[in-house]
N, C-alpha and C positions, 0 to 999 in steps of 0.2 A: 410114468408117461407125462410129458410136459403139457402145460396148458394149451400150447399151440397145437399139439397133436390131438388133445382131447376135444377141442372146440374148433368150429369153423364159423365163418361169418358170411352174411349177405349184405348187400347194399353198402359195400366198402366199409364194413365194420359196424354199421349202424344196428344190425341185428346179429346177436350172438346165438349159436346153437351148439349143443353137445353132439359130438360125432357119434353116430350109432348105426343100427342096422339099416334104417331108411333115412337118407338125408335128402332134403328138398333140392330140386334143381332150379334152373332159371325160370321154369314154368311158374313157380310160386311167386317170384318177384314180378313177373309180367302180369299175373292175375291181380295181385294187389295194386299194381299201377293202373289197372284198367277200370277201377271202381268209378261208376258214372257220376256220383255226386257225394258230398259229405254225408257219410252214413251215421245213423244214430244207433240202431240195434241190428246186429249182423248174425247170421247163421252160417257157419263154415261146415259144410257137409263132407265128411271124410277128412277131418282136420289133420290126421296123421300126427307128425311131430310138431306141427304148428307153423310151418314156414310161411304160408300165405297170410295167416292172421297176424303174425309178428311183423311182417312187412307192411300189412295194412295199417297196423297201429303206428308204424313209423310215419306214415302219411297222415293218419287221422287219430291222434292220441286219445281222443275222447270217445271213440267208438266203443259201444258195449257189445262184446263178442261172445257168442255161445258156439262151442265146437262139439260135434258129435263124431264118434268113431266106434267101430265094433271091437277094436283091439285095446285091451287094458295096457299092453306094453306101449302102444302108440300114445295113449292118453297120459300114461305116467311120464313118458319122455317129453310130451308137450307141456305138462305141468312144470317140469324142471326147466325147460326152455323159457317158459313164461317168467319163472322166478329169476333166472339170471338176467333177463331183460327188464325186470322190475315192472311187469305189467300183469293185469288180471284178465284171465279168460275163463269163462264158465265152461266146464267140461262135463260131458255126459256120455256114458256108454250106451249108445243107441244104434240100431240098424235102421237106416233111412227107409228101407223097404217095409219095415214092420212098426215103425215108431207111431204110436197112438198119442196124438197131441193136438191141441187146438192152437198152439203157439204159431204166430206168424211174425214175419220180420220185414223191416224196410228193405233189407238187402240179403240175398242168399248167394253165397259164393261156393264154388266147387271145382275141384280138379278131378273129374270123375274117372272111374276105371274104363279103359277103352281097348285093351289088348285081348285077343283070343289066342288060345293055345297054351303051350308050356312055357313058363317064364325061364329066361336064361340065367337069372340070378335069384337067390332067395328073397332079396329085398324088393324084387319087382312084383311080388305077389299082390301088392296093393292095387295094381293096375291091370289085373288079369281076370278074364272070364266072369264078368258081371253083366247084368242086364242094363245096358246103358240107357235104353229108351225108358225103362221103368224108373231108373235112377233120376233122370231129368224130370220125369213126371212128378215124382215125389218131392223133388226140390221145388218145382213150380208151385206145388200145393202149400208150401211154407212161406210164400211171398204174400205180403199184405196187398190189398188193393192199391194200385198205383206205385207199388214197390218195384224193385229191380232184381234181376238175377244176372250173375256174371260168371262166366265159364271159361276155362282154358282146356283145350282138348287136342287130340291128334286131328290133323286136317281131314283125314279120311272119314271122320265121324261127323263132319259138318252137316250132311243131309239129315241124319237121324236127329241131331239136336234141333235144327231149325224146324223140322217137321213137328216135334213135340211143342216147341214154343208157339208156333202158329195154332196148333190144335188147342192149346191151353190159353189162347187169347192174349198172347204177349205181342206187343208191337214195338215200333221204334228199335228194331233189331239192328245192331251195329256190329260189323264183322271186321276184325283186323287180322290179316294173314301174317304169320311170322316165318321167315325164311332162314334156313341154315345153309349148308353147302349145296343143296339141290336146287334145281330150277323151279321146283314146285314147293308150295308152302308145306312146312312140316308140322306146324301148330296153328291153331286159330284161337283168337280171343273173341268171345261172343258175349254181348250184353243186350238186355231187353227190358222193357217196362210193361208191367201187367196192365192190361186194358188199353194200352196206347193205340192210337189209330194210325200213327205215322208208319210209313213203309220201311224198307230195309236199306241200310247204307253199308257199302263195302269200301273200306279205306285202302289207300295205297299201302302195300305191304312193307314191312321193315325187317331188318336183320334181328335174329334172335339174340345176337351178341352186342346189341346196341348199348354202348357204355353210358349214355345219358340215363337209361333206365336202370341198368344193372349196377352201375357204380355211383352215379351222381344222384340217383333217387328221384328223378323226374317222374311225374305221372304221364300216362300216354296222351292225355288231352293236351298237356303242355308241349310234349314232344311234337304232336301233330300240328299244333299251332305255329311251331317255330321251324319245322322242316321246310326246306326250299326244294321244290321239285324242278327237274330239268324242263 
């Protein structure tokens, strides 16, 4: 098999990944682009094969990232992907629901499970039949005081996520809807700051296929500053 077939890239070739059972989608690129500020230490919950973290390191090469996942196969794939990109990611086989730790992070990022029912493909198992509310609660518990959480999820789950963030005393909640072919948002990006008192901001939605993010590697903040609205 040729190298072209074995590997695929994100961010127009800036991030290389080995093609496998579970390959990141544009969700990973968007989440990495939505990081609220230059992060120092980061926890990637459900890191999978590493798409989000590798894209994040493209934006912030000095970030110290720890990734957890319950799948050894995913962690092994993530390790190989980190190696071919010449970056370091600390990987741990941990279940976010059961992880007993005092560790807290400046930034927690996650692309959480949000589907219910039977997956149509074997590689979709990672996003099926999990307790989303508890997942977000556990992620919130790993955020340092005044730290941030950043999430990408199905738009239908927005109410559950916001409810948890408010209950866990997160403020300055910022929501960016992402649109595909439908007239309603298909994904949402959500970020929030622990203990912040500022209210909620909902940004003007953008296309999930925006090439400035997916190809050129802009961050969402830069994109929002440069977009001109009618």
